N, C-alpha and C positions, 0 to 999 in steps of 0.2 A: 427516503427515510428521514424522519425528523426527530429531534429530541422532544422531550415533554414540553419545552418552552417554545417549540415551533421552529427551531433552527435546523436547516438541513445538515445531514452528516457531512456532506461535501464541504460545507463552509468550515467545518472543524478539521477534516482530514486533509484537504487539498494543500494547505500551507505546510503541514507537517511532511507530507509526501514530497512536495517540491524541495523542502529543505534537505530531506534525506537523499534525494537524487542529486542535488547540487553538491552535497558533502561527498558523495561517492565520486562524482565527476572531478571535484577538486583534488581527490586523492589519486586520480589517475584512471578510474574506470570510465568506459564510454557510457553515454546516456542510454544507448540502446541495450547494452549489456545489463545495466542497472535495472532498467524497467523490465527486461525479460526475467531477471532473477526475482524481482518482486512479484511478478505475475506467477512464476513457478512456485514461489513460497505460498502465495495465496491459494493456488490450485491444490497444492498438497495439503494445506490446512483444512480446506473445505472437504476434500476427499476423506481425510482422517476423521473429521468430525462426523460425517455421514456414516462412516463405517462403525463408529462407536455407539450409534443410536440403536 
């Protein structure tokens, strides 16, 4: 997926996600737990979005 000016969404999101994960790790959460929680949050959001359509 790209923006209207041709930039991939990954270029925008990846640095933000990496910073979020690193912040959680520096707070004491393991990388694996942090990534698992992010995946779970995304899965719930997608399911809720589909249910409301």
